[in-house]
C-alpha positions as CSV (number, residue, x, y, z in Angstrom):
1,M,16.8,161.0,107.2
2,Y,13.9,160.1,105.4
3,A,10.9,162.5,105.6
4,E,7.3,161.9,103.6
5,Q,4.9,165.0,103.9
6,I,1.8,163.9,105.8
7,D,-1.6,165.9,106.8
8,V,-2.1,166.8,110.4
9,I,-4.7,167.9,112.5
10,S,-3.1,170.0,115.1
11,Y,-4.0,172.4,118.3
12,S,-3.9,175.6,117.3
13,G,-3.1,177.8,120.1
14,N,-1.5,181.6,120.0
15,K,1.4,180.4,118.7
16,G,-0.1,178.6,115.7
17,D,0.1,174.9,115.2
18,E,1.6,174.0,118.6
19,R,1.4,170.1,118.9
20,P,-0.4,167.4,116.8
21,V,-3.3,165.7,117.6
22,T,-4.1,163.5,114.3
23,F,-2.1,162.5,111.7
24,I,-2.9,160.4,108.2
25,L,0.4,158.2,107.3
26,R,-0.5,156.1,104.1
27,G,-4.0,156.4,104.3
28,L,-4.4,155.5,107.9
29,R,-5.5,158.0,110.6
30,I,-3.0,157.7,113.8
31,D,-4.5,160.1,117.1
32,V,-1.8,161.2,119.4
33,M,-2.6,159.5,122.6
34,E,0.9,160.8,124.5
35,I,3.6,163.2,123.2
36,T,6.8,161.2,124.9
37,D,9.5,164.1,123.9
38,R,9.6,167.1,122.0
39,W,12.4,169.5,120.7
40,I,13.2,171.9,118.1
41,E,16.5,171.6,115.7
42,E,17.6,174.7,113.8
43,G,20.2,174.7,110.8
44,S,23.3,176.3,111.7
45,E,23.8,178.0,108.5
46,D,20.3,178.3,107.2
47,R,18.6,179.0,110.6
48,M,15.6,176.6,109.8
49,R,13.4,175.5,112.2
50,K,12.1,172.0,112.8
51,R,9.7,171.3,115.7
52,F,10.1,167.3,116.3
53,F,7.3,165.4,118.6
54,R,7.8,161.5,119.4
55,I,4.3,160.2,119.7
56,K,2.6,157.2,120.8
57,G,0.0,156.4,118.4
58,S,-3.5,154.8,118.7
59,D,-2.0,152.2,116.4
60,G,0.4,151.0,119.2
61,N,3.5,152.3,118.0
62,T,5.7,155.1,118.3
63,H,6.2,157.3,115.7
64,R,8.2,160.7,115.0
65,I,6.9,163.8,113.2
66,Y,8.1,167.4,112.8
67,F,6.6,170.8,111.8
68,D,8.8,172.7,109.3
69,E,8.5,176.4,110.2
70,D,10.0,177.8,106.9
71,V,7.4,175.7,104.5
72,L,4.9,175.2,107.1
73,A,4.3,172.0,106.8
74,W,4.3,168.6,108.5
75,Y,6.5,165.4,107.9
76,Y,7.0,162.0,109.2
77,A,10.7,161.4,110.1
78,S,12.2,157.7,109.9
């Protein structure tokens, strides 16, 4: 999986960065129109957690992004 770090504006509830609202991908601002799927992956050896989101963006495309809880950063996954 290729991953590129991105800037994300997220809804922050009582659990911190809970879900993405807008993200910047290669200079293009994309608003999240709908979250179509979400899941958590955890490494079996290192126990690192990543929260994945499949979203429909304002650009008309479907995107997959995730929040890496170990480094507290958002990534675009392809």
